[in-house]
PDB file with SEQRES, HELIX, SHEET and CRYST1 records, atoms N, CA, C and O in Angstrom:
SEQRES   1 A   88  MET ALA ASP ALA SER ALA LEU ARG LEU PRO PRO LEU THR          
SEQRES   2 A   88  PRO PRO VAL LYS ARG SER VAL MET LEU GLU GLY HIS ALA          
SEQRES   3 A   88  THR SER VAL SER LEU GLU ASP ALA PHE TRP ARG ALA LEU          
SEQRES   4 A   88  GLN ASP GLU ALA ARG ALA ARG HIS MET THR PRO ALA GLN          
SEQRES   5 A   88  LEU ILE SER GLN VAL ASP HIS MET ARG PRO PRO GLU VAL          
SEQRES   6 A   88  GLY LEU ALA THR ALA LEU ARG LEU PHE VAL LEU ALA GLN          
SEQRES   7 A   88  ALA GLN LEU ALA PRO PRO ARG ARG GLY ASP                      
HELIX    1 AA1 ALA A    4  ALA A    6  5                                   3    
HELIX    2 AA2 ASP A   33  ALA A   45  1                                  13    
HELIX    3 AA3 PRO A   50  MET A   60  1                                  11    
HELIX    4 AA4 LEU A   67  LEU A   81  1                                  15    
SHEET    1 AA1 2 VAL A  16  LEU A  22  0                                        
SHEET    2 AA1 2 HIS A  25  LEU A  31 -1                                        
CRYST1    1.000    1.000    1.000  90.00  90.00  90.00 P 1           1          
ATOM      1  N   MET A   1      19.544  -5.472  54.884  1.00  0.00           N  
ATOM      2  CA  MET A   1      18.953  -4.169  54.656  1.00  0.00           C  
ATOM      3  C   MET A   1      20.035  -3.194  54.181  1.00  0.00           C  
ATOM      4  O   MET A   1      21.147  -3.203  54.710  1.00  0.00           O  
ATOM      5  N   ALA A   2      19.720  -2.358  53.193  1.00  0.00           N  
ATOM      6  CA  ALA A   2      20.687  -1.419  52.639  1.00  0.00           C  
ATOM      7  C   ALA A   2      21.008  -0.322  53.648  1.00  0.00           C  
ATOM      8  O   ALA A   2      20.176   0.049  54.476  1.00  0.00           O  
ATOM      9  N   ASP A   3      22.212   0.177  53.560  1.00  0.00           N  
ATOM     10  CA  ASP A   3      22.663   1.257  54.431  1.00  0.00           C  
ATOM     11  C   ASP A   3      22.003   2.560  53.983  1.00  0.00           C  
ATOM     12  O   ASP A   3      22.250   3.036  52.875  1.00  0.00           O  
ATOM     13  N   ALA A   4      21.167   3.134  54.843  1.00  0.00           N  
ATOM     14  CA  ALA A   4      20.434   4.355  54.498  1.00  0.00           C  
ATOM     15  C   ALA A   4      21.375   5.532  54.258  1.00  0.00           C  
ATOM     16  O   ALA A   4      21.021   6.459  53.529  1.00  0.00           O  
ATOM     17  N   SER A   5      22.559   5.513  54.852  1.00  0.00           N  
ATOM     18  CA  SER A   5      23.484   6.624  54.654  1.00  0.00           C  
ATOM     19  C   SER A   5      24.026   6.671  53.227  1.00  0.00           C  
ATOM     20  O   SER A   5      24.577   7.691  52.813  1.00  0.00           O  
ATOM     21  N   ALA A   6      23.878   5.590  52.473  1.00  0.00           N  
ATOM     22  CA  ALA A   6      24.357   5.553  51.088  1.00  0.00           C  
ATOM     23  C   ALA A   6      23.370   6.229  50.132  1.00  0.00           C  
ATOM     24  O   ALA A   6      23.713   6.480  48.976  1.00  0.00           O  
ATOM     25  N   LEU A   7      22.164   6.525  50.590  1.00  0.00           N  
ATOM     26  CA  LEU A   7      21.171   7.169  49.732  1.00  0.00           C  
ATOM     27  C   LEU A   7      21.470   8.657  49.607  1.00  0.00           C  
ATOM     28  O   LEU A   7      21.841   9.317  50.578  1.00  0.00           O  
ATOM     29  N   ARG A   8      21.304   9.165  48.406  1.00  0.00           N  
ATOM     30  CA  ARG A   8      21.436  10.603  48.179  1.00  0.00           C  
ATOM     31  C   ARG A   8      20.060  11.137  47.808  1.00  0.00           C  
ATOM     32  O   ARG A   8      19.605  10.967  46.677  1.00  0.00           O  
ATOM     33  N   LEU A   9      19.413  11.771  48.745  1.00  0.00           N  
ATOM     34  CA  LEU A   9      18.080  12.306  48.509  1.00  0.00           C  
ATOM     35  C   LEU A   9      18.144  13.815  48.342  1.00  0.00           C  
ATOM     36  O   LEU A   9      18.956  14.484  48.982  1.00  0.00           O  
ATOM     37  N   PRO A  10      17.283  14.351  47.477  1.00  0.00           N  
ATOM     38  CA  PRO A  10      17.172  15.811  47.425  1.00  0.00           C  
ATOM     39  C   PRO A  10      16.467  16.272  48.696  1.00  0.00           C  
ATOM     40  O   PRO A  10      15.930  15.449  49.438  1.00  0.00           O  
ATOM     41  N   PRO A  11      16.463  17.564  48.952  1.00  0.00           N  
ATOM     42  CA  PRO A  11      15.687  18.035  50.107  1.00  0.00           C  
ATOM     43  C   PRO A  11      14.236  17.561  49.972  1.00  0.00           C  
ATOM     44  O   PRO A  11      13.609  17.760  48.931  1.00  0.00           O  
ATOM     45  N   LEU A  12      13.715  16.945  51.007  1.00  0.00           N  
ATOM     46  CA  LEU A  12      12.350  16.410  50.973  1.00  0.00           C  
ATOM     47  C   LEU A  12      11.389  17.501  51.409  1.00  0.00           C  
ATOM     48  O   LEU A  12      11.357  17.899  52.573  1.00  0.00           O  
ATOM     49  N   THR A  13      10.610  17.972  50.454  1.00  0.00           N  
ATOM     50  CA  THR A  13       9.673  19.051  50.709  1.00  0.00           C  
ATOM     51  C   THR A  13       8.269  18.604  50.328  1.00  0.00           C  
ATOM     52  O   THR A  13       8.098  17.744  49.464  1.00  0.00           O  
ATOM     53  N   PRO A  14       7.268  19.189  50.972  1.00  0.00           N  
ATOM     54  CA  PRO A  14       5.899  18.883  50.550  1.00  0.00           C  
ATOM     55  C   PRO A  14       5.632  19.545  49.195  1.00  0.00           C  
ATOM     56  O   PRO A  14       6.345  20.471  48.809  1.00  0.00           O  
ATOM     57  N   PRO A  15       4.622  19.082  48.479  1.00  0.00           N  
ATOM     58  CA  PRO A  15       4.292  19.709  47.195  1.00  0.00           C  
ATOM     59  C   PRO A  15       3.955  21.189  47.373  1.00  0.00           C  
ATOM     60  O   PRO A  15       3.352  21.599  48.365  1.00  0.00           O  
ATOM     61  N   VAL A  16       4.365  21.973  46.379  1.00  0.00           N  
ATOM     62  CA  VAL A  16       4.072  23.401  46.336  1.00  0.00           C  
ATOM     63  C   VAL A  16       3.136  23.628  45.158  1.00  0.00           C  
ATOM     64  O   VAL A  16       3.419  23.200  44.040  1.00  0.00           O  
ATOM     65  N   LYS A  17       2.016  24.307  45.415  1.00  0.00           N  
ATOM     66  CA  LYS A  17       1.045  24.577  44.351  1.00  0.00           C  
ATOM     67  C   LYS A  17       1.419  25.888  43.667  1.00  0.00           C  
ATOM     68  O   LYS A  17       1.612  26.915  44.318  1.00  0.00           O  
ATOM     69  N   ARG A  18       1.515  25.829  42.351  1.00  0.00           N  
ATOM     70  CA  ARG A  18       1.802  27.030  41.552  1.00  0.00           C  
ATOM     71  C   ARG A  18       0.792  27.119  40.426  1.00  0.00           C  
ATOM     72  O   ARG A  18       0.298  26.107  39.929  1.00  0.00           O  
ATOM     73  N   SER A  19       0.494  28.346  40.034  1.00  0.00           N  
ATOM     74  CA  SER A  19      -0.409  28.574  38.913  1.00  0.00           C  
ATOM     75  C   SER A  19       0.400  28.726  37.639  1.00  0.00           C  
ATOM     76  O   SER A  19       1.437  29.390  37.617  1.00  0.00           O  
ATOM     77  N   VAL A  20      -0.083  28.109  36.595  1.00  0.00           N  
ATOM     78  CA  VAL A  20       0.563  28.161  35.280  1.00  0.00           C  
ATOM     79  C   VAL A  20      -0.517  28.489  34.262  1.00  0.00           C  
ATOM     80  O   VAL A  20      -1.625  27.955  34.329  1.00  0.00           O  
ATOM     81  N   MET A  21      -0.195  29.363  33.324  1.00  0.00           N  
ATOM     82  CA  MET A  21      -1.139  29.675  32.250  1.00  0.00           C  
ATOM     83  C   MET A  21      -0.963  28.666  31.125  1.00  0.00           C  
ATOM     84  O   MET A  21       0.106  28.571  30.521  1.00  0.00           O  
ATOM     85  N   LEU A  22      -2.016  27.920  30.854  1.00  0.00           N  
ATOM     86  CA  LEU A  22      -2.027  26.950  29.755  1.00  0.00           C  
ATOM     87  C   LEU A  22      -3.146  27.341  28.801  1.00  0.00           C  
ATOM     88  O   LEU A  22      -4.327  27.260  29.139  1.00  0.00           O  
ATOM     89  N   GLU A  23      -2.760  27.762  27.620  1.00  0.00           N  
ATOM     90  CA  GLU A  23      -3.715  28.191  26.598  1.00  0.00           C  
ATOM     91  C   GLU A  23      -4.672  29.253  27.129  1.00  0.00           C  
ATOM     92  O   GLU A  23      -5.876  29.204  26.880  1.00  0.00           O  
ATOM     93  N   GLY A  24      -4.116  30.210  27.862  1.00  0.00           N  
ATOM     94  CA  GLY A  24      -4.912  31.325  28.363  1.00  0.00           C  
ATOM     95  C   GLY A  24      -5.702  31.042  29.614  1.00  0.00           C  
ATOM     96  O   GLY A  24      -6.436  31.914  30.079  1.00  0.00           O  
ATOM     97  N   HIS A  25      -5.582  29.855  30.181  1.00  0.00           N  
ATOM     98  CA  HIS A  25      -6.311  29.500  31.393  1.00  0.00           C  
ATOM     99  C   HIS A  25      -5.328  29.199  32.511  1.00  0.00           C  
ATOM    100  O   HIS A  25      -4.348  28.481  32.316  1.00  0.00           O  
ATOM    101  N   ALA A  26      -5.600  29.755  33.681  1.00  0.00           N  
ATOM    102  CA  ALA A  26      -4.755  29.472  34.838  1.00  0.00           C  
ATOM    103  C   ALA A  26      -5.048  28.067  35.343  1.00  0.00           C  
ATOM    104  O   ALA A  26      -6.204  27.703  35.561  1.00  0.00           O  
ATOM    105  N   THR A  27      -4.003  27.291  35.524  1.00  0.00           N  
ATOM    106  CA  THR A  27      -4.113  25.927  36.031  1.00  0.00           C  
ATOM    107  C   THR A  27      -3.167  25.796  37.206  1.00  0.00           C  
ATOM    108  O   THR A  27      -2.026  26.251  37.134  1.00  0.00           O  
ATOM    109  N   SER A  28      -3.620  25.181  38.286  1.00  0.00           N  
ATOM    110  CA  SER A  28      -2.759  24.961  39.444  1.00  0.00           C  
ATOM    111  C   SER A  28      -2.148  23.571  39.361  1.00  0.00           C  
ATOM    112  O   SER A  28      -2.821  22.594  39.030  1.00  0.00           O  
ATOM    113  N   VAL A  29      -0.852  23.505  39.671  1.00  0.00           N  
ATOM    114  CA  VAL A  29      -0.127  22.237  39.681  1.00  0.00           C  
ATOM    115  C   VAL A  29       0.654  22.166  40.982  1.00  0.00           C  
ATOM    116  O   VAL A  29       1.333  23.121  41.359  1.00  0.00           O  
ATOM    117  N   SER A  30       0.556  21.037  41.665  1.00  0.00           N  
ATOM    118  CA  SER A  30       1.296  20.818  42.906  1.00  0.00           C  
ATOM    119  C   SER A  30       2.432  19.833  42.655  1.00  0.00           C  
ATOM    120  O   SER A  30       2.205  18.680  42.292  1.00  0.00           O  
ATOM    121  N   LEU A  31       3.662  20.312  42.857  1.00  0.00           N  
ATOM    122  CA  LEU A  31       4.852  19.480  42.698  1.00  0.00           C  
ATOM    123  C   LEU A  31       5.837  19.802  43.819  1.00  0.00           C  
ATOM    124  O   LEU A  31       5.834  20.904  44.368  1.00  0.00           O  
ATOM    125  N   GLU A  32       6.660  18.845  44.140  1.00  0.00           N  
ATOM    126  CA  GLU A  32       7.723  19.056  45.105  1.00  0.00           C  
ATOM    127  C   GLU A  32       8.775  19.979  44.481  1.00  0.00           C  
ATOM    128  O   GLU A  32       8.909  20.052  43.259  1.00  0.00           O  
ATOM    129  N   ASP A  33       9.519  20.684  45.346  1.00  0.00           N  
ATOM    130  CA  ASP A  33      10.501  21.658  44.882  1.00  0.00           C  
ATOM    131  C   ASP A  33      11.517  21.048  43.920  1.00  0.00           C  
ATOM    132  O   ASP A  33      11.910  21.700  42.952  1.00  0.00           O  
ATOM    133  N   ALA A  34      11.945  19.823  44.164  1.00  0.00           N  
ATOM    134  CA  ALA A  34      12.925  19.185  43.275  1.00  0.00           C  
ATOM    135  C   ALA A  34      12.371  19.064  41.853  1.00  0.00           C  
ATOM    136  O   ALA A  34      13.124  19.210  40.890  1.00  0.00           O  
ATOM    137  N   PHE A  35      11.086  18.805  41.707  1.00  0.00           N  
ATOM    138  CA  PHE A  35      10.486  18.706  40.377  1.00  0.00           C  
ATOM    139  C   PHE A  35      10.360  20.078  39.733  1.00  0.00           C  
ATOM    140  O   PHE A  35      10.601  20.217  38.534  1.00  0.00           O  
ATOM    141  N   TRP A  36       9.984  21.104  40.513  1.00  0.00           N  
ATOM    142  CA  TRP A  36       9.917  22.459  39.961  1.00  0.00           C  
ATOM    143  C   TRP A  36      11.292  22.893  39.452  1.00  0.00           C  
ATOM    144  O   TRP A  36      11.405  23.460  38.365  1.00  0.00           O  
ATOM    145  N   ARG A  37      12.331  22.626  40.236  1.00  0.00           N  
ATOM    146  CA  ARG A  37      13.692  22.996  39.823  1.00  0.00           C  
ATOM    147  C   ARG A  37      14.096  22.247  38.552  1.00  0.00           C  
ATOM    148  O   ARG A  37      14.674  22.837  37.639  1.00  0.00           O  
ATOM    149  N   ALA A  38      13.794  20.955  38.496  1.00  0.00           N  
ATOM    150  CA  ALA A  38      14.147  20.161  37.311  1.00  0.00           C  
ATOM    151  C   ALA A  38      13.395  20.656  36.077  1.00  0.00           C  
ATOM    152  O   ALA A  38      13.963  20.695  34.985  1.00  0.00           O  
ATOM    153  N   LEU A  39      12.141  21.029  36.233  1.00  0.00           N  
ATOM    154  CA  LEU A  39      11.376  21.562  35.100  1.00  0.00           C  
ATOM    155  C   LEU A  39      11.974  22.884  34.629  1.00  0.00           C  
ATOM    156  O   LEU A  39      12.081  23.124  33.426  1.00  0.00           O  
ATOM    157  N   GLN A  40      12.361  23.738  35.563  1.00  0.00           N  
ATOM    158  CA  GLN A  40      12.985  25.011  35.186  1.00  0.00           C  
ATOM    159  C   GLN A  40      14.296  24.772  34.445  1.00  0.00           C  
ATOM    160  O   GLN A  40      14.571  25.427  33.440  1.00  0.00           O  
ATOM    161  N   ASP A  41      15.101  23.838  34.936  1.00  0.00           N  
ATOM    162  CA  ASP A  41      16.367  23.512  34.274  1.00  0.00           C  
ATOM    163  C   ASP A  41      16.124  22.966  32.870  1.00  0.00           C  
ATOM    164  O   ASP A  41      16.816  23.341  31.923  1.00  0.00           O  
ATOM    165  N   GLU A  42      15.151  22.092  32.744  1.00  0.00           N  
ATOM    166  CA  GLU A  42      14.854  21.499  31.430  1.00  0.00           C  
ATOM    167  C   GLU A  42      14.331  22.562  30.470  1.00  0.00           C  
ATOM    168  O   GLU A  42      14.706  22.578  29.298  1.00  0.00           O  
ATOM    169  N   ALA A  43      13.473  23.444  30.957  1.00  0.00           N  
ATOM    170  CA  ALA A  43      12.957  24.525  30.108  1.00  0.00           C  
ATOM    171  C   ALA A  43      14.104  25.426  29.648  1.00  0.00           C  
ATOM    172  O   ALA A  43      14.172  25.798  28.477  1.00  0.00           O  
ATOM    173  N   ARG A  44      14.997  25.774  30.561  1.00  0.00           N  
ATOM    174  CA  ARG A  44      16.140  26.622  30.212  1.00  0.00           C  
ATOM    175  C   ARG A  44      17.007  25.938  29.144  1.00  0.00           C  
ATOM    176  O   ARG A  44      17.448  26.583  28.194  1.00  0.00           O  
ATOM    177  N   ALA A  45      17.244  24.646  29.303  1.00  0.00           N  
ATOM    178  CA  ALA A  45      18.067  23.902  28.344  1.00  0.00           C  
ATOM    179  C   ALA A  45      17.419  23.871  26.962  1.00  0.00           C  
ATOM    180  O   ALA A  45      18.111  23.753  25.951  1.00  0.00           O  
ATOM    181  N   ARG A  46      16.098  23.976  26.919  1.00  0.00           N  
ATOM    182  CA  ARG A  46      15.368  23.942  25.639  1.00  0.00           C  
ATOM    183  C   ARG A  46      15.035  25.342  25.136  1.00  0.00           C  
ATOM    184  O   ARG A  46      14.329  25.491  24.138  1.00  0.00           O  
ATOM    185  N   HIS A  47      15.541  26.376  25.823  1.00  0.00           N  
ATOM    186  CA  HIS A  47      15.280  27.775  25.460  1.00  0.00           C  
ATOM    187  C   HIS A  47      13.787  28.068  25.440  1.00  0.00           C  
ATOM    188  O   HIS A  47      13.263  28.690  24.515  1.00  0.00           O  
ATOM    189  N   MET A  48      13.117  27.600  26.492  1.00  0.00           N  
ATOM    190  CA  MET A  48      11.674  27.786  26.644  1.00  0.00           C  
ATOM    191  C   MET A  48      11.408  28.343  28.031  1.00  0.00           C  
ATOM    192  O   MET A  48      12.280  28.323  28.899  1.00  0.00           O  
ATOM    193  N   THR A  49      10.215  28.832  28.226  1.00  0.00           N  
ATOM    194  CA  THR A  49       9.778  29.167  29.575  1.00  0.00           C  
ATOM    195  C   THR A  49       9.240  27.885  30.218  1.00  0.00           C  
ATOM    196  O   THR A  49       8.844  26.960  29.509  1.00  0.00           O  
ATOM    197  N   PRO A  50       9.223  27.823  31.551  1.00  0.00           N  
ATOM    198  CA  PRO A  50       8.606  26.655  32.185  1.00  0.00           C  
ATOM    199  C   PRO A  50       7.160  26.461  31.732  1.00  0.00           C  
ATOM    200  O   PRO A  50       6.723  25.327  31.536  1.00  0.00           O  
ATOM    201  N   ALA A  51       6.417  27.548  31.564  1.00  0.00           N  
ATOM    202  CA  ALA A  51       5.018  27.427  31.134  1.00  0.00           C  
ATOM    203  C   ALA A  51       4.916  26.790  29.754  1.00  0.00           C  
ATOM    204  O   ALA A  51       4.010  25.994  29.508  1.00  0.00           O  
ATOM    205  N   GLN A  52       5.832  27.127  28.853  1.00  0.00           N  
ATOM    206  CA  GLN A  52       5.815  26.520  27.517  1.00  0.00           C  
ATOM    207  C   GLN A  52       6.102  25.023  27.592  1.00  0.00           C  
ATOM    208  O   GLN A  52       5.459  24.223  26.913  1.00  0.00           O  
ATOM    209  N   LEU A  53       7.066  24.656  28.419  1.00  0.00           N  
ATOM    210  CA  LEU A  53       7.389  23.232  28.574  1.00  0.00           C  
ATOM    211  C   LEU A  53       6.220  22.481  29.195  1.00  0.00           C  
ATOM    212  O   LEU A  53       5.854  21.399  28.736  1.00  0.00           O  
ATOM    213  N   ILE A  54       5.638  23.056  30.235  1.00  0.00           N  
ATOM    214  CA  ILE A  54       4.490  22.418  30.894  1.00  0.00           C  
ATOM    215  C   ILE A  54       3.342  22.267  29.912  1.00  0.00           C  
ATOM    216  O   ILE A  54       2.649  21.249  29.921  1.00  0.00           O  
ATOM    217  N   SER A  55       3.132  23.268  29.065  1.00  0.00           N  
ATOM    218  CA  SER A  55       2.075  23.187  28.059  1.00  0.00           C  
ATOM    219  C   SER A  55       2.331  22.039  27.077  1.00  0.00           C  
ATOM    220  O   SER A  55       1.395  21.336  26.696  1.00  0.00           O  
ATOM    221  N   GLN A  56       3.584  21.842  26.666  1.00  0.00           N  
ATOM    222  CA  GLN A  56       3.900  20.734  25.763  1.00  0.00           C  
ATOM    223  C   GLN A  56       3.627  19.386  26.424  1.00  0.00           C  
ATOM    224  O   GLN A  56       3.052  18.489  25.807  1.00  0.00           O  
ATOM    225  N   VAL A  57       4.041  19.248  27.681  1.00  0.00           N  
ATOM    226  CA  VAL A  57       3.774  18.001  28.405  1.00  0.00           C  
ATOM    227  C   VAL A  57       2.266  17.797  28.524  1.00  0.00           C  
ATOM    228  O   VAL A  57       1.767  16.684  28.359  1.00  0.00           O  
ATOM    229  N   ASP A  58       1.548  18.876  28.811  1.00  0.00           N  
ATOM    230  CA  ASP A  58       0.091  18.799  28.953  1.00  0.00           C  
ATOM    231  C   ASP A  58      -0.553  18.285  27.668  1.00  0.00           C  
ATOM    232  O   ASP A  58      -1.466  17.460  27.718  1.00  0.00           O  
ATOM    233  N   HIS A  59      -0.082  18.767  26.516  1.00  0.00           N  
ATOM    234  CA  HIS A  59      -0.653  18.328  25.240  1.00  0.00           C  
ATOM    235  C   HIS A  59      -0.342  16.868  24.919  1.00  0.00           C  
ATOM    236  O   HIS A  59      -1.107  16.207  24.216  1.00  0.00           O  
ATOM    237  N   MET A  60       0.769  16.373  25.430  1.00  0.00           N  
ATOM    238  CA  MET A  60       1.186  15.006  25.100  1.00  0.00           C  
ATOM    239  C   MET A  60       0.612  13.946  26.039  1.00  0.00           C  
ATOM    240  O   MET A  60       0.625  12.760  25.710  1.00  0.00           O  
ATOM    241  N   ARG A  61       0.113  14.356  27.198  1.00  0.00           N  
ATOM    242  CA  ARG A  61      -0.353  13.365  28.175  1.00  0.00           C  
ATOM    243  C   ARG A  61      -1.738  12.841  27.803  1.00  0.00           C  
ATOM    244  O   ARG A  61      -2.567  13.571  27.260  1.00  0.00           O  
ATOM    245  N   PRO A  62      -1.975  11.560  28.105  1.00  0.00           N  
ATOM    246  CA  PRO A  62      -3.323  11.030  27.898  1.00  0.00           C  
ATOM    247  C   PRO A  62      -4.273  11.633  28.934  1.00  0.00           C  
ATOM    248  O   PRO A  62      -3.836  12.010  30.021  1.00  0.00           O  
ATOM    249  N   PRO A  63      -5.552  11.729  28.617  1.00  0.00           N  
ATOM    250  CA  PRO A  63      -6.492  12.393  29.520  1.00  0.00           C  
ATOM    251  C   PRO A  63      -6.622  11.732  30.894  1.00  0.00           C  
ATOM    252  O   PRO A  63      -6.987  12.395  31.865  1.00  0.00           O  
ATOM    253  N   GLU A  64      -6.330  10.447  30.982  1.00  0.00           N  
ATOM    254  CA  GLU A  64      -6.475   9.760  32.274  1.00  0.00           C  
ATOM    255  C   GLU A  64      -5.274   9.976  33.197  1.00  0.00           C  
ATOM    256  O   GLU A  64      -5.293   9.538  34.347  1.00  0.00           O  
ATOM    257  N   VAL A  65      -4.235  10.645  32.704  1.00  0.00           N  
ATOM    258  CA  VAL A  65      -3.046  10.918  33.518  1.00  0.00           C  
ATOM    259  C   VAL A  65      -3.066  12.391  33.904  1.00  0.00           C  
ATOM    260  O   VAL A  65      -3.133  13.267  33.042  1.00  0.00           O  
ATOM    261  N   GLY A  66      -3.007  12.654  35.199  1.00  0.00           N  
ATOM    262  CA  GLY A  66      -3.016  14.026  35.681  1.00  0.00           C  
ATOM    263  C   GLY A  66      -1.761  14.772  35.268  1.00  0.00           C  
ATOM    264  O   GLY A  66      -0.722  14.168  34.998  1.00  0.00           O  
ATOM    265  N   LEU A  67      -1.870  16.098  35.221  1.00  0.00           N  
ATOM    266  CA  LEU A  67      -0.751  16.927  34.783  1.00  0.00           C  
ATOM    267  C   LEU A  67       0.444  16.789  35.724  1.00  0.00           C  
ATOM    268  O   LEU A  67       1.576  16.674  35.254  1.00  0.00           O  
ATOM    269  N   ALA A  68       0.225  16.798  37.030  1.00  0.00           N  
ATOM    270  CA  ALA A  68       1.346  16.664  37.970  1.00  0.00           C  
ATOM    271  C   ALA A  68       2.073  15.333  37.764  1.00  0.00           C  
ATOM    272  O   ALA A  68       3.303  15.284  37.790  1.00  0.00           O  
ATOM    273  N   THR A  69       1.320  14.270  37.563  1.00  0.00           N  
ATOM    274  CA  THR A  69       1.931  12.957  37.311  1.00  0.00           C  
ATOM    275  C   THR A  69       2.735  12.990  36.017  1.00  0.00           C  
ATOM    276  O   THR A  69       3.863  12.499  35.976  1.00  0.00           O  
ATOM    277  N   ALA A  70       2.171  13.560  34.971  1.00  0.00           N  
ATOM    278  CA  ALA A  70       2.870  13.640  33.685  1.00  0.00           C  
ATOM    279  C   ALA A  70       4.165  14.433  33.819  1.00  0.00           C  
ATOM    280  O   ALA A  70       5.184  14.062  33.237  1.00  0.00           O  
ATOM    281  N   LEU A  71       4.130  15.519  34.580  1.00  0.00           N  
ATOM    282  CA  LEU A  71       5.336  16.330  34.766  1.00  0.00           C  
ATOM    283  C   LEU A  71       6.405  15.564  35.543  1.00  0.00           C  
ATOM    284  O   LEU A  71       7.585  15.617  35.195  1.00  0.00           O  
ATOM    285  N   ARG A  72       5.997  14.855  36.590  1.00  0.00           N  
ATOM    286  CA  ARG A  72       6.967  14.055  37.352  1.00  0.00           C  
ATOM    287  C   ARG A  72       7.594  12.972  36.474  1.00  0.00           C  
ATOM    288  O   ARG A  72       8.803  12.747  36.524  1.00  0.00           O  
ATOM    289  N   LEU A  73       6.771  12.307  35.675  1.00  0.00           N  
ATOM    290  CA  LEU A  73       7.285  11.249  34.796  1.00  0.00           C  
ATOM    291  C   LEU A  73       8.186  11.823  33.703  1.00  0.00           C  
ATOM    292  O   LEU A  73       9.162  11.185  33.310  1.00  0.00           O  
ATOM    293  N   PHE A  74       7.870  13.013  33.213  1.00  0.00           N  
ATOM    294  CA  PHE A  74       8.725  13.675  32.234  1.00  0.00           C  
ATOM    295  C   PHE A  74      10.094  13.962  32.845  1.00  0.00           C  
ATOM    296  O   PHE A  74      11.123  13.672  32.234  1.00  0.00           O  
ATOM    297  N   VAL A  75      10.106  14.531  34.047  1.00  0.00           N  
ATOM    298  CA  VAL A  75      11.375  14.832  34.724  1.00  0.00           C  
ATOM    299  C   VAL A  75      12.167  13.543  34.948  1.00  0.00           C  
ATOM    300  O   VAL A  75      13.378  13.516  34.729  1.00  0.00           O  
ATOM    301  N   LEU A  76      11.500  12.488  35.377  1.00  0.00           N  
ATOM    302  CA  LEU A  76      12.171  11.207  35.583  1.00  0.00           C  
ATOM    303  C   LEU A  76      12.775  10.699  34.276  1.00  0.00           C  
ATOM    304  O   LEU A  76      13.918  10.243  34.257  1.00  0.00           O  
ATOM    305  N   ALA A  77      12.025  10.773  33.201  1.00  0.00           N  
ATOM    306  CA  ALA A  77      12.518  10.307  31.904  1.00  0.00           C  
ATOM    307  C   ALA A  77      13.741  11.101  31.467  1.00  0.00           C  
ATOM    308  O   ALA A  77      14.698  10.526  30.948  1.00  0.00           O  
ATOM    309  N   GLN A  78      13.721  12.413  31.670  1.00  0.00           N  
ATOM    310  CA  GLN A  78      14.873  13.236  31.301  1.00  0.00           C  
ATOM    311  C   GLN A  78      16.091  12.870  32.138  1.00  0.00           C  
ATOM    312  O   GLN A  78      17.210  12.840  31.627  1.00  0.00           O  
ATOM    313  N   ALA A  79      15.882  12.592  33.412  1.00  0.00           N  
ATOM    314  CA  ALA A  79      16.993  12.200  34.292  1.00  0.00           C  
ATOM    315  C   ALA A  79      17.569  10.862  33.854  1.00  0.00           C  
ATOM    316  O   ALA A  79      18.782  10.657  33.916  1.00  0.00           O  
ATOM    317  N   GLN A  80      16.718   9.960  33.416  1.00  0.00           N  
ATOM    318  CA  GLN A  80      17.190   8.646  32.979  1.00  0.00           C  
ATOM    319  C   GLN A  80      17.930   8.728  31.650  1.00  0.00           C  
ATOM    320  O   GLN A  80      18.787   7.889  31.373  1.00  0.00           O  
ATOM    321  N   LEU A  81      17.622   9.707  30.836  1.00  0.00           N  
ATOM    322  CA  LEU A  81      18.287   9.884  29.539  1.00  0.00           C  
ATOM    323  C   LEU A  81      19.620  10.617  29.672  1.00  0.00           C  
ATOM    324  O   LEU A  81      20.470  10.534  28.786  1.00  0.00           O  
ATOM    325  N   ALA A  82      19.799  11.326  30.768  1.00  0.00           N  
ATOM    326  CA  ALA A  82      21.009  12.130  30.970  1.00  0.00           C  
ATOM    327  C   ALA A  82      22.215  11.209  31.116  1.00  0.00           C  
ATOM    328  O   ALA A  82      22.113  10.129  31.698  1.00  0.00           O  
ATOM    329  N   PRO A  83      23.358  11.641  30.583  1.00  0.00           N  
ATOM    330  CA  PRO A  83      24.565  10.828  30.775  1.00  0.00           C  
ATOM    331  C   PRO A  83      24.920  10.775  32.256  1.00  0.00           C  
ATOM    332  O   PRO A  83      24.663  11.732  32.987  1.00  0.00           O  
ATOM    333  N   PRO A  84      25.506   9.670  32.708  1.00  0.00           N  
ATOM    334  CA  PRO A  84      25.865   9.557  34.129  1.00  0.00           C  
ATOM    335  C   PRO A  84      26.880  10.633  34.507  1.00  0.00           C  
ATOM    336  O   PRO A  84      27.758  11.001  33.726  1.00  0.00           O  
ATOM    337  N   ARG A  85      26.723  11.122  35.738  1.00  0.00           N  
ATOM    338  CA  ARG A  85      27.674  12.106  36.253  1.00  0.00           C  
ATOM    339  C   ARG A  85      28.927  11.374  36.708  1.00  0.00           C  
ATOM    340  O   ARG A  85      28.885  10.195  37.060  1.00  0.00           O  
ATOM    341  N   ARG A  86      30.027  12.088  36.695  1.00  0.00           N  
ATOM    342  CA  ARG A  86      31.292  11.501  37.181  1.00  0.00           C  
ATOM    343  C   ARG A  86      31.124  11.073  38.624  1.00  0.00           C  
ATOM    344  O   ARG A  86      30.504  11.775  39.422  1.00  0.00           O  
ATOM    345  N   GLY A  87      31.673   9.929  38.951  1.00  0.00           N  
ATOM    346  CA  GLY A  87      31.594   9.427  40.316  1.00  0.00           C  
ATOM    347  C   GLY A  87      30.371   8.584  40.581  1.00  0.00           C  
ATOM    348  O   GLY A  87      30.247   8.001  41.658  1.00  0.00           O  
ATOM    349  N   ASP A  88      29.443   8.504  39.602  1.00  0.00           N  
ATOM    350  CA  ASP A  88      28.234   7.678  39.798  1.00  0.00           C  
ATOM    351  C   ASP A  88      28.504   6.251  39.407  1.00  0.00           C  
ATOM    352  O   ASP A  88      27.613   5.407  39.501  1.00  0.00           O  
TER     353      ASP A  88                                                      
END                                                                             
């Protein structure tokens, strides 16, 4: 069994529901704080607002995939594309 002390986890928080305006309509999305922070960082890096980034992800997702799932997978994909940090 792997040593649990070797895991680096972000703070484990329950999902937080936030309202986002998508094409003039308020939509609620529930994500954990780590995902909200990652979305904000990604939006800032792209010179966008979080709502603009969320809207782009919303337009690209297939209808059978929920918005929260699409956002989590987007954040995961961006993390996997990022160059490794020193010491990793």
